[in-house]
C-alpha positions as CSV (number, residue, x, y, z in Angstrom):
1,X,-14.8,-23.7,22.1
2,X,-11.9,-22.6,24.6
3,X,-8.9,-21.9,23.0
4,X,-5.8,-23.3,24.2
5,X,-3.4,-21.4,26.3
6,X,0.1,-21.6,26.2
7,X,2.7,-19.6,27.9
8,X,6.4,-19.3,27.5
9,X,8.6,-18.5,30.5
10,X,12.1,-17.9,30.9
11,X,13.5,-19.9,33.6
12,X,16.3,-19.1,36.1
13,X,16.8,-17.0,39.1
14,X,13.7,-17.4,41.9
15,X,11.2,-19.9,41.7
16,X,8.5,-17.9,43.2
17,X,7.8,-15.4,40.1
18,X,7.4,-18.1,37.7
19,X,4.8,-20.3,40.0
20,X,2.7,-17.5,40.5
21,X,2.8,-16.6,36.7
22,X,1.7,-20.3,35.8
23,X,-0.8,-20.2,38.6
24,X,-2.5,-16.8,37.7
25,X,-2.2,-17.2,34.3
26,X,-3.5,-21.4,34.3
27,X,-2.0,-22.3,30.8
28,X,-2.8,-25.5,29.5
29,X,0.5,-26.0,28.2
30,X,3.8,-24.5,29.2
31,X,7.4,-23.9,27.6
32,X,10.0,-23.5,29.6
33,X,13.1,-21.4,28.1
34,X,16.3,-22.7,30.2
35,X,19.7,-22.2,30.0
36,X,22.0,-25.2,29.0
37,X,24.9,-26.1,31.1
38,X,27.8,-24.0,31.0
39,X,30.1,-24.0,34.4
40,X,27.2,-24.5,36.2
41,X,24.4,-26.9,35.6
42,X,21.9,-25.3,33.6
43,X,18.2,-23.4,34.7
44,X,16.3,-26.8,33.2
45,X,17.1,-28.4,36.7
46,X,14.3,-26.2,38.4
47,X,11.8,-27.3,36.4
48,X,10.8,-30.4,38.9
49,X,10.7,-27.9,41.4
50,X,8.2,-25.4,39.6
51,X,5.9,-28.6,38.5
52,X,5.9,-29.5,42.2
53,X,4.4,-26.0,43.0
54,X,1.8,-25.6,40.5
55,X,0.4,-29.3,40.8
56,X,1.9,-30.5,37.4
57,X,1.1,-29.0,33.8
58,X,2.3,-30.3,30.2
59,X,5.2,-28.8,29.0
60,X,8.5,-28.9,27.4
61,X,11.5,-27.1,27.3
62,X,14.0,-25.5,25.2
63,X,17.7,-24.9,26.1
64,X,19.6,-22.0,25.2
65,X,22.8,-20.3,25.6
66,X,22.1,-18.1,28.4
67,X,24.5,-15.4,27.1
68,X,24.2,-15.5,23.6
69,X,21.5,-13.6,21.7
70,X,21.3,-15.2,18.4
71,X,21.4,-18.5,19.9
72,X,18.0,-17.4,22.4
73,X,16.3,-15.2,19.8
74,X,16.5,-18.0,17.2
75,X,15.7,-21.0,19.0
76,X,12.5,-18.8,20.9
77,X,11.5,-17.5,17.4
78,X,11.7,-21.3,15.8
79,X,9.5,-22.2,18.9
80,X,6.7,-19.5,18.7
81,X,6.4,-20.6,14.9
82,X,6.4,-24.2,15.2
83,X,3.7,-23.6,18.1
84,X,1.4,-21.6,15.9
85,X,1.5,-24.0,13.1
86,X,0.7,-26.8,15.7
87,X,-2.2,-24.5,17.4
88,X,-3.6,-22.1,14.8
89,X,-5.9,-21.2,17.2
90,X,-4.1,-21.1,20.6
91,X,-3.8,-18.0,22.7
92,X,0.0,-17.6,23.0
93,X,1.6,-15.7,26.0
94,X,5.1,-14.9,27.1
95,X,6.6,-14.3,30.7
96,X,10.1,-12.6,30.3
97,X,10.4,-12.8,34.5
98,X,13.1,-15.3,34.9
99,X,16.6,-16.2,33.3
100,X,19.8,-14.3,32.8
101,X,19.2,-10.4,30.7
102,X,20.0,-12.3,27.5
103,X,17.3,-14.5,28.0
104,X,14.7,-12.1,29.2
105,X,15.5,-9.9,26.8
106,X,15.5,-12.2,23.8
107,X,11.7,-13.3,24.8
108,X,10.5,-9.9,25.1
109,X,12.0,-9.3,21.5
110,X,10.2,-12.1,20.2
111,X,7.2,-11.4,21.7
112,X,6.7,-8.0,20.2
113,X,7.9,-9.3,16.6
114,X,5.4,-12.1,17.1
115,X,2.5,-10.3,18.7
116,X,2.2,-12.5,21.8
117,X,0.9,-11.4,25.2
118,X,3.6,-9.8,27.3
119,X,3.5,-10.5,31.2
120,X,5.9,-9.8,34.1
121,X,5.4,-10.8,37.4
122,X,6.5,-8.3,39.7
123,X,5.1,-6.8,42.9
124,X,5.5,-3.7,45.4
125,X,9.3,-2.5,45.6
126,X,11.0,-0.5,48.4
127,X,13.9,0.1,46.2
128,X,15.8,-1.0,42.9
129,X,17.1,-4.1,44.5
130,X,14.1,-6.4,45.0
131,X,10.4,-7.0,45.5
132,X,9.5,-7.0,49.0
133,X,5.6,-8.1,48.9
134,X,2.5,-8.4,46.9
135,X,3.9,-10.6,44.0
136,X,1.7,-10.9,40.7
137,X,1.5,-11.6,36.9
138,X,0.3,-8.4,35.0
139,X,-0.1,-7.6,31.1
140,X,2.0,-5.0,29.5
141,X,0.1,-3.3,27.0
142,X,3.1,-2.3,25.0
143,X,2.2,-0.6,21.7
144,X,5.1,1.6,21.2
145,X,7.4,-1.0,19.5
146,X,4.4,-2.0,17.3
147,X,3.6,1.5,16.4
148,X,7.0,2.5,15.2
149,X,7.8,-0.4,13.4
150,X,4.4,-0.2,11.6
151,X,5.0,3.2,10.6
152,X,8.4,2.4,9.3
153,X,6.9,-0.5,7.5
154,X,4.1,1.8,5.8
155,X,6.6,4.6,5.0
156,X,8.7,2.0,2.7
157,X,5.8,0.9,1.0
158,X,4.7,4.6,0.2
159,X,8.0,5.2,-1.6
160,X,6.8,2.8,-4.2
161,X,3.4,4.1,-4.1
162,X,2.4,0.5,-2.9
163,X,-0.7,2.0,-1.2
164,X,-3.0,-1.7,-1.3
165,X,0.3,-3.1,0.6
166,X,0.3,-0.4,3.2
167,X,-3.6,-0.3,3.8
168,X,-3.4,-3.9,4.2
169,X,-0.7,-3.6,6.8
170,X,-2.6,-1.0,8.8
171,X,-5.8,-3.5,8.7
172,X,-3.9,-6.2,10.0
173,X,-2.7,-3.9,12.7
174,X,-5.5,-2.2,14.1
175,X,-7.0,-5.8,14.3
176,X,-4.7,-7.4,16.0
177,X,-2.0,-5.1,17.8
178,X,-3.0,-3.2,21.7
179,X,-2.8,0.0,20.6
180,X,-4.1,2.6,22.9
181,X,-7.0,4.9,21.6
182,X,-4.8,7.9,20.6
183,X,-2.6,5.6,18.6
184,X,-5.6,3.6,17.3
185,X,-7.2,6.9,15.9
186,X,-4.1,8.1,14.6
187,X,-3.6,5.2,12.5
188,X,-7.1,5.1,11.4
189,X,-7.1,8.9,10.2
190,X,-3.5,7.5,8.0
191,X,-5.4,4.6,7.0
192,X,-8.3,6.4,5.4
193,X,-5.9,8.6,3.4
194,X,-4.2,5.9,2.2
195,X,-7.1,4.1,1.1
196,X,-8.5,6.9,-0.9
197,X,-5.3,7.3,-2.8
198,X,-5.4,3.4,-3.7
199,X,-8.6,4.0,-5.0
200,X,-7.6,6.4,-7.3
201,X,-4.2,5.0,-8.2
202,X,-6.6,2.0,-9.2
203,X,-9.0,4.2,-11.5
204,X,-11.8,4.2,-8.8
205,X,-11.9,8.0,-9.5
206,X,-15.7,8.1,-8.1
207,X,-14.9,6.0,-5.1
208,X,-11.9,8.0,-4.7
209,X,-13.4,11.4,-4.7
210,X,-16.2,10.3,-2.6
211,X,-14.4,9.0,0.0
212,X,-12.1,11.9,0.2
213,X,-15.2,14.4,0.9
214,X,-14.4,14.6,4.7
215,X,-11.3,15.6,4.0
216,X,-12.1,18.4,1.1
217,X,-10.6,20.9,3.1
218,X,-7.2,19.2,3.1
219,X,-7.1,17.4,0.1
220,X,-8.5,20.1,-2.2
221,X,-5.7,22.2,-3.3
222,X,-3.2,19.5,-4.0
223,X,-5.2,16.9,-5.2
224,X,-9.2,17.0,-5.3
225,X,-8.9,20.2,-7.6
226,X,-7.3,18.3,-10.0
227,X,-9.4,15.0,-9.5
228,X,-12.4,17.1,-10.1
229,X,-11.1,18.3,-13.9
230,X,-9.8,14.5,-14.8
231,X,-13.8,13.5,-13.8
232,X,-14.9,16.2,-15.8
233,X,-12.4,14.9,-18.9
234,X,-14.2,11.6,-18.3
235,X,-17.7,12.9,-18.2
236,X,-17.0,14.8,-21.8
237,X,-15.9,11.8,-23.1
238,X,-17.7,8.7,-21.6
239,X,-21.8,8.7,-21.3
240,X,-21.9,5.8,-19.0
241,X,-19.6,7.6,-16.9
242,X,-21.1,10.9,-17.3
243,X,-24.4,9.1,-16.3
244,X,-22.7,7.2,-13.0
245,X,-21.9,10.7,-11.5
246,X,-25.2,12.0,-12.0
247,X,-26.9,9.1,-10.5
248,X,-24.7,9.1,-7.5
249,X,-24.9,13.1,-7.4
250,X,-21.3,13.6,-7.0
251,X,-20.7,17.4,-7.6
252,X,-18.1,18.3,-10.3
253,X,-17.0,21.9,-10.9
254,X,-15.2,21.1,-14.1
255,X,-18.0,19.0,-15.8
256,X,-19.4,21.9,-18.1
257,X,-15.7,23.8,-18.5
258,X,-13.1,23.6,-21.2
259,X,-10.9,20.8,-21.1
260,X,-7.7,20.9,-19.3
261,X,-6.5,17.5,-20.7
262,X,-6.3,16.7,-16.9
263,X,-7.2,12.9,-17.7
264,X,-4.1,12.9,-20.0
265,X,-1.8,14.1,-16.9
266,X,-3.2,11.9,-14.6
267,X,-2.3,8.9,-16.8
268,X,1.3,10.4,-17.0
269,X,1.2,10.3,-13.1
270,X,0.1,6.8,-13.0
271,X,2.7,5.7,-15.5
272,X,5.3,7.0,-13.2
273,X,3.8,5.4,-9.9
274,X,3.9,2.2,-12.0
275,X,7.6,2.8,-12.5
276,X,8.6,3.4,-9.0
277,X,7.2,-0.4,-8.6
278,X,9.5,-1.5,-11.4
279,X,5.8,-2.1,-13.6
280,X,7.4,-1.0,-16.5
281,X,5.1,-2.8,-19.1
282,X,2.3,-1.2,-16.6
283,X,3.9,2.0,-17.2
284,X,4.5,2.1,-20.8
285,X,0.8,0.9,-21.4
286,X,-0.3,3.9,-19.4
287,X,1.9,6.5,-21.5
288,X,0.7,4.5,-24.9
289,X,-3.2,5.4,-23.4
290,X,-2.1,8.8,-22.7
291,X,-0.7,9.5,-26.0
292,X,-4.3,7.9,-27.3
293,X,-6.6,10.0,-24.9
294,X,-4.9,13.2,-25.6
295,X,-6.0,12.5,-29.5
296,X,-9.1,11.5,-28.6
297,X,-10.0,14.6,-26.6
298,X,-8.6,17.1,-29.1
299,X,-10.9,15.5,-32.0
300,X,-13.9,15.4,-29.3
301,X,-13.8,18.5,-27.8
302,X,-12.5,20.9,-31.0
303,X,-14.1,18.9,-33.6
304,X,-17.1,17.0,-32.1
305,X,-15.7,14.0,-33.2
306,X,-16.0,10.5,-31.6
307,X,-13.2,8.5,-32.7
308,X,-15.2,5.6,-31.7
309,X,-17.7,5.9,-33.9
310,X,-16.4,8.3,-36.6
311,X,-19.5,10.6,-38.0
312,X,-18.1,10.8,-41.7
313,X,-19.8,14.0,-42.3
314,X,-17.5,15.7,-39.9
315,X,-14.8,15.4,-41.7
316,X,-13.2,17.3,-44.8
317,X,-15.0,16.1,-47.9
318,X,-11.6,15.5,-49.7
319,X,-10.6,13.0,-46.9
320,X,-13.7,11.2,-46.3
321,X,-13.0,8.5,-49.0
322,X,-9.9,7.3,-46.9
323,X,-11.8,6.9,-43.8
324,X,-15.0,5.2,-45.3
325,X,-12.7,2.3,-46.0
326,X,-11.8,1.8,-42.4
327,X,-16.0,0.8,-42.0
328,X,-16.1,-2.5,-40.1
329,X,-19.2,-5.0,-41.0
330,X,-21.6,-3.2,-38.8
331,X,-21.3,0.1,-40.9
332,X,-19.1,1.8,-38.0
333,X,-15.6,3.7,-38.3
334,X,-13.5,2.8,-35.4
335,X,-10.3,4.8,-35.1
336,X,-7.0,3.7,-33.6
337,X,-4.3,5.8,-32.0
338,X,-2.4,6.3,-35.6
339,X,-5.6,7.0,-36.9
340,X,-6.9,10.0,-34.9
341,X,-3.3,11.4,-35.3
342,X,-3.9,11.3,-39.2
343,X,-7.1,12.9,-38.8
344,X,-5.9,15.3,-36.8
345,X,-3.3,15.7,-39.0
346,X,-6.1,16.0,-42.2
347,X,-7.3,19.1,-40.2
348,X,-4.5,20.5,-40.2
349,X,-4.4,20.7,-36.0
350,X,-1.4,21.3,-34.1
351,X,-1.2,18.1,-32.1
352,X,-1.4,16.0,-35.4
353,X,1.4,18.0,-37.1
354,X,3.5,17.6,-33.6
355,X,3.0,13.9,-33.8
356,X,3.7,13.6,-37.7
357,X,6.9,15.4,-37.5
358,X,7.8,14.3,-34.3
359,X,9.5,10.9,-33.2
360,X,6.8,9.4,-31.0
361,X,6.1,6.6,-33.5
362,X,9.0,4.3,-32.3
363,X,8.5,4.7,-28.9
364,X,4.9,3.4,-29.7
365,X,5.8,0.4,-31.8
366,X,8.0,-0.5,-28.9
367,X,5.4,-0.9,-26.5
368,X,3.7,-2.8,-29.0
369,X,6.3,-5.8,-28.6
370,X,5.7,-5.8,-24.9
371,X,3.5,-8.6,-23.0
372,X,0.6,-6.2,-22.4
373,X,0.0,-5.3,-25.9
374,X,0.7,-7.5,-28.9
375,X,4.0,-9.0,-27.8
376,X,6.0,-11.2,-25.5
377,X,9.1,-8.5,-25.4
378,X,8.9,-7.2,-21.4
379,X,10.1,-3.9,-21.2
380,X,12.8,-3.0,-19.0
381,X,13.8,-0.1,-17.0
382,X,15.9,1.1,-19.6
383,X,13.8,0.4,-22.3
384,X,11.0,2.5,-20.1
385,X,13.2,5.6,-19.8
386,X,13.7,6.1,-23.5
387,X,9.8,5.5,-24.1
388,X,9.2,8.1,-21.1
389,X,11.3,10.8,-22.4
390,X,9.8,10.7,-26.2
391,X,6.2,10.2,-24.7
392,X,6.1,12.8,-22.0
393,X,8.2,14.9,-23.9
394,X,5.4,15.0,-26.8
395,X,2.4,15.5,-24.7
396,X,3.8,18.0,-22.6
397,X,5.1,20.0,-25.5
398,X,1.5,19.7,-27.0
399,X,-0.4,20.7,-23.6
400,X,2.2,23.6,-23.4
401,X,0.8,24.7,-26.7
402,X,-2.6,24.1,-26.2
403,X,-3.2,25.3,-22.9
404,X,-0.9,28.4,-22.9
405,X,-0.8,30.2,-19.6
406,X,-3.2,27.9,-18.2
407,X,-0.8,24.9,-18.1
408,X,0.5,23.4,-15.0
409,X,2.0,20.3,-13.8
410,X,-0.1,18.5,-11.1
411,X,1.2,17.2,-7.9
412,X,2.1,13.5,-7.7
413,X,0.3,11.1,-4.9
414,X,1.8,11.0,-1.7
415,X,4.9,8.9,-1.4
416,X,5.7,9.3,2.4
417,X,3.7,9.3,5.9
418,X,5.4,12.9,6.3
419,X,3.5,14.0,3.1
420,X,0.1,12.2,4.6
421,X,0.7,13.9,8.2
422,X,1.0,17.2,6.6
423,X,-2.3,16.9,5.0
424,X,-3.8,15.4,8.3
425,X,-2.7,18.7,10.0
426,X,-4.1,20.9,7.5
């Protein structure tokens, strides 16, 4: 089915360009943007002459202040929005040839921001005064304003680590805006990098790692080397995850290396990104999980203990009775966060001692009041800051002791297009 073609034209000055535009573009409907009466009659008085030349066409007119940009832009923008609502599948065009400078500039501005097909009716010029021959209507492949505005909007989203919205914006722009081949290729590459970080941010670690392979050289030092360690940690702790890595034939360098507690550090970074988006309950949940995972990895790698199914024979005899009492109906012993640290303390482990002697418990109990835990009390920015200071201080202090000279803090994911562009240049 043929799409309805709607043409917006600014009216004023010579009629010939407007007649040419209508004859060449052959719209089904025309919206004439005309000046209202001032000291002289408005340009709407020219409409009958135009219609006589083109043989008549379904049309309407809107009257604007010829030298009032706010009035012009507001009325034109409102008209475009109503046309789109009434004709969702229509092809909407704009020819800004006629009218005052303000009227033309206003239609041009709206056309760019509403992604209308933009046209100009002109011909051969011998000088800067007038067109002398060969008048025709041509479409303007004007992508620069879209391109620059898109990058500005994406950059503002990246400052909040909002990779999902940034990716959606890239997808929409590439599907709907008339970019040049070079611009489209540039945006596509940026989209691919943004998508990689989006996947990592939502814990699709394997998806992100595989998708990053074509950019391995650019991403390895700052990101993928650390990601390799995170995946290696998860392989040590999760049998199903390890099986998936092997089935997908993903080569992970750190799978058999001693843990660097990278998965704990990754949770801290994820929490930081959540907080930047003002999702403080989510951010606190990441901090809580980081404390929990620290204990779980320590128990597993140092003592061979899986706290989700405790082997009672692996703990000191004089402590077994205490843990035997924690058996569930199926005879399994599943330890929670506080139990994990209690067991580490019973082993005389330095991490267990730090937890026992430190001030982390209060921060964790505040988390339990969160809507994402066991309560309904939302965590605000002030609460989060206090919780973060205590938990991060505890975790980083533990890691410095456990790793010694091998301790290092991984790089946060990019928060600007400038960072992404530097990666693409590598």
